[in-house]
C-alpha positions, 0 to 999 in steps of 0.5 A, spaced: 920 860 236 917 867 235 914 869 228 914 876 226 909 878 221 910 883 215 906 890 216 901 888 211 898 883 214 896 887 221 890 890 221 889 897 222 889 900 229 891 898 235 898 897 238 900 892 233 900 897 227 904 902 229 910 903 223 916 899 224 917 893 228 911 888 228 908 885 234 911 878 235 907 872 237 910 866 241 909 860 238 909 853 242 912 847 240 905 844 238 904 850 233 900 855 237 900 862 236 900 866 243 898 873 244 902 878 240 907 882 245 906 889 244 911 895 243 910 896 250 912 890 253 917 889 248 921 896 251 920 894 258 912 896 260 910 901 264 917 902 267 921 904 261 915 910 260 915 912 266 923 913 266 922 917 259 916 921 261 920 923 268 926 925 264 923 929 259 919 933 264 926 934 267 928 937 261 922 942 260 923 944 267 929 947 265 926 949 258 925 957 257 920 956 251 916 950 254 915 951 261 911 957 261 906 953 256 904 949 262 898 952 266 900 948 272 905 950 276 906 943 279 908 939 272 906 932 276 899 932 272 901 933 266 907 928 267 902 923 269 897 924 263 903 924 258 905 917 261 898 914 260 897 916 254 904 914 251 903 907 255 896 906 252 898 908 245 904 903 245 900 897 247 899 898 255 893 899 260 888 904 257 888 908 264 888 914 260 882 913 256 878 911 262 880 917 266 880 922 261 876 919 255 878 919 248 885 923 247 883 928 242 890 931 242 890 936 237 883 939 241 887 939 248 893 942 245 889 948 241 889 953 247 896 953 246 901 956 241 905 951 238 909 954 232 916 951 230 920 954 236 915 950 241 915 943 237 923 944 236 924 945 244 919 939 245 923 935 241 929 937 244 927 935 251 924 929 248 930 927 244 934 927 251 929 923 254 928 917 249 936 917 247 937 916 255 932 910 255 936 905 253 932 902 248 935 898 242 936 902 236 930 899 232 925 901 238 929 907 239 927 909 232 920 907 232 918 911 238 922 917 236 919 917 229 912 917 233 914 923 237 917 927 230 910 925 227 906 927 233 910 934 234 909 936 227 901 934 227 900 938 234 903 945 231 897 950 230 902 956 229 907 958 224 910 964 226 
């Protein structure tokens, strides 16, 4: 048996409070409620995020708007940072913070001009990656809603 908790009963913060689907907790026959299953686990864990981020960076390599924004010629380190961040954000291991500290996404993106054109290019590449990930509709929508919010929040130029 699995219990789905309404969003209002979830504490703020952590992997269980990401809008949309809530974490699920297995309940044994004796009524014991186990640990909630995170979004990260629900969508297939590390393998799913590896697939999404690898596909995203395939698109970035071919994108005339995004590619020049990356200071490193090798996109491998950027790919790893994004993957580790998303894994942590969605309830997986905290390797990103262990290695880099608090995410501070806005601060880390200040050196790059991110306007509507750059945002839209990023979303175009990410849309392909998310749509090809094989997620069910509810998980795909929840992930995509986050990607749109994140892309909008990182804009620092409006020209």
